[in-house]
N, C-alpha and C positions, 0 to 999 in steps of 0.2 A: 505534401505533407497535408491535411484534412483540416480543414476549418475548424474552431472549437466549438466544443458543445456544452454549454452549460450544465445540461443535467447529467451528463456522463461525468463534468467534473467534479459536480457535489456530490455525485453518487461515489467516485472512488476516492473522494475526500471522508464522505461518511463509512467509508469500508476500512479505511487507514485510522482515522479515529477512534472505529469501535475494534478494529483487533489489537492497536498499539495501545489500549487502556484495558481490555479484557486479558492480553499476556503480561500486562506490567502487575496486575495485580494477582493471576493466579501464576505466575511465573517469577517471583522474588524479585521483583522492579526490572523485570528487561525490557528494552524495549524493541518491540519486534519492525517497526515501519522507518525508523531510522536508526543509525548509528550513535550519534551525537550524544544522546543519553546515557548510553551505557558506558562512556567515558565519564561522565560525572560518577555514576555510580560506582565505578572500580574505584577510581580517588576515594570515594567515601571509605572503601574497605581498607585504604591505608590506616584511617582512625577509628575505624567501626568494624573490625575484621567480620566476616560471618562465613556462611558455607556456601553461599550462592554466586561464591566468583568466577568457577569453571564456565558456565555458560556465557556470561559476559565478556569474557577471554575468547570463547570460541566461536563466538556470534560474529565477529570481523572477517576472518578470513571465509566462514559459511555466507556471510553476507557478498563478500566479493567474487567469490568464486559463482554464486547464484548469478549475479549480474552478468560477470563473463558468461556464463553459459548463456542467460539471454542474450547476447549479444551474439555472438556465435548461432543460436536458432531462429535468430530474427535476421539475421544476414542469409540464411539458408532457406528461411522459407520466404525471403523478397527474390530470391535467387528463382525458385522452383513457382515464383508465381503464386504461392500459399497465401491465406489471409492470415497476416502475421500477428496483427494485433489480436483477432480472435485465437488463434494459438497461444499467444501469449497470456491471456486472461484465464482459457483452460489450464496451462500451467500453474498459474496462481490458484486455481480453483483445486486443482489436486493437492497441491501444499499443502492448502490451509486445510482442506480434508483432513490429509494425512495428520496435521495438527490438532485439529478436533479429535479425531478418534484416540489417537496416542492418549492426548491431554484428560479425555475422559475412561480410559484405562486407566492409568495411573493413578485415580481415585484421589485420595485426602493428600494435601502438599505435606509430606512428612519430611522428604530428604531431597532438598534441589538440585543436591550433585548426583541424582541414581542417572542410569544412564536412559530409562525412558523418560524422564522429566527433561533431561537436556536436551534429549532427539526432538522432543515436541517443540522446546525452545528454538530448535536450530532449525526446523520445517517452517514454523512463525516466522522467523526471520528471513529465509528462504524464499517465501512464497513473497512476503512484500518488498524483499531486493528486486523480484520481477519484478513489481509496480513501479517500483522508482526506476528501474532499466527501459521499460516499456515508453514510460510516461516520458522519457527523455528521450526515445528511439522514433518512438511511433505516431505522439499526440501533436506534432508540428506546435501549434502557439498557444498551447492549451497551459497552463503553469502549473505547479507542481499541486499533487494531490496526496503528498506522502509528508512533506513537512511545512509548517505553516510558519515560520518565522518570517521566511524570504517573502512569502505572498502577502504577510501582515505589514510590511516595510514597504513594500511595491504598492498596495493598496492606500496606504498612509502618505504616499508621497503623490499619487492618482490624486487621492481627494483634495489635496491642496492644489494642484493643478488642475484641478474639475471647477474648484471653488473660482480660479483665475479665468475661466471660461473656455479653458482646453476641451473640446468634446472628444478628440481621443482618450484624453484622459478616463472621461467620465465613463464610457464605453470600458475601458481599460479594469476602473475599480469596479462595475457590474460584474466584469466576467471574474474577476478574484473574488468574489465573495460568495462564487458559488463554493469551491473549495474549502474557503477557511470558517463558512457556516456548516457547511457538511461535517469539517472534522470536528465541531465540537459538539454537533448533535449527536455523531459517532460515538466521542468519547464517554459522553453522558449513557448513550443506549449501550455503551461495551460494559459499563460499570455495573448497569441494573442487571444486563444479562449475564454476568459474572453471579450476582446474586443470588438470582433467581433458579441458573442453570448452570452453571462450572464453565466449562469447555463446553459442551454442548452449546451455550449459548453464540457460540460460533455459527451455528445451522441459519441465521436469515442473513447475513452476507455472502457466504457461501451461496446459498440461491442467488442471491443478488447478482453474483459474480456472475455466474451462469448465464443470467438473464443478457447481463451487459456483453458479454461472449456472443452470445446468440447475434443481440443487434448489430455488433462492430463484425460479425460474419456477414451478412444481410447487407451493410453497406461496404464493405470490400467486394462483396460479390458484383452488386449496383456496380461501381466501380469498373472492376473489370471487364463487365458487361459494356459498359459505356465507351472505354478505351478501346476495346478489339472494333464497335461499331463507329467510332471516329477514325480508326486504322483503316 
């Protein structure tokens, strides 16, 4: 497993916060980066019926299938000696690109249960499911970049332990701060991007994801070369 890379963790946290917020605004309260919030929104419809329930019901099987697909692909890439993290990031890149294009094509948000809008939400959720999956499968000790509840809890514990003189806790708190701060900045940026560009506001994080994929590919290629020389 790779060693933690603080900048990568912060960047992925930024992407998650950005996409989750922009999608929440543009897709009638759909959480694309995680499914917990969608349970709450479904519960809300019991007392406040709305027409946007379809996407939130469909997001669960789509999210699960995207995670399962990523698991199968990662196993295949690893067995074939291919750059698994780079390829997983590229898969997310294309899913988010499709989300942006379809979202832009739908225009004004008039019918949240229309096929194109629902497909837009599903592509966004699938893209973020891929990030959830490769984060667990390929990023070693790096902490979650898509859901911040666990990170904030662990950082709070680490801060107390750090104040008691635990050097490892100090390092852990610094590591956790990257995704948390990245997610927060991403959330603000995603809201502003929606205000000024709508779904086209996804373009900056799609470009960032392409850069991260390129960097991951370079590291994986260097690691494979080093392993061959050592063998």
